[in-house]
N, C-alpha and C positions, 0 to 999 in steps of 0.2 A: 282645608281653608281655616284661617284664623280670624277671630273677631277682636277688635280693639275695644276695651272697656273704657267708658268715660261717662261722666255725670251729665246726662242730657238736660236735666232741669237747670243745672248751673250754666251750661252752654247757652241755653235759651235766655237766661237772665243776663249773661255777659253780652250777648248780641243785642238784647233790648237796651242795656245800659250804654251801648255804643251808638244807639240811635235808630236801630231797626224796629219797625212795628212788631208787636207780639206775634201776629199771624205769619209774617215773613220769617221771623226767627225760628218759629216752630217748624215751618216748611223746610228751612235749611237743615235743621237738626234731623228731621225725619228723613230727608234725602241722604244725609251722612250715614244714618243708621242702616238704611236700605242698601247703600252702596258698599258698605263694608262686608257684606256677604259675598261680594265678588273679588275680594282681595286674595292674592296668593302669596304665600311666604316663600323664602328661599328654599326651605325644605320641600314645599310643594313643587317648586320648579326643578329641583334636583331629582325628585322622584319621577316627574314627568320626563325629564331628559333620559333617565335610565330606562324607562319603559319604551320610549321612542327608539333608543339605541338598540334594545333587544329586538324590537319589531323590525327595524331596518336591517339588522344582522340576519334575522330569519328570512327576510325577503331576498337578501343577497344570496344566501345559501340555496334557496329554492331556485333563483334565477341561474346560478352557476350549475346546479343540477340539471336544469332544463337544457342549458346550452351544451353540457356534456353529453346528454342523451341525443340531442339533435346532431352533434358532431359525429357520434357513432353511427347514427342512422344514415347520414348523408355521406 
């Protein structure tokens, strides 16, 4: 996961200068800082896709093996 760097104090000041109360501006910035820990980059998504593809392929190989064994037994 990736974090985005930004000047939180400046953002608070910008929000205050646009008319927001100080406490509300700080709460918004705090929420943004906490939310960015949940961001996924394109690289994260590509890696996830690769892992899921490998897992799905493995499950298909096992399923085909089970079907082949059942066909021989029946």
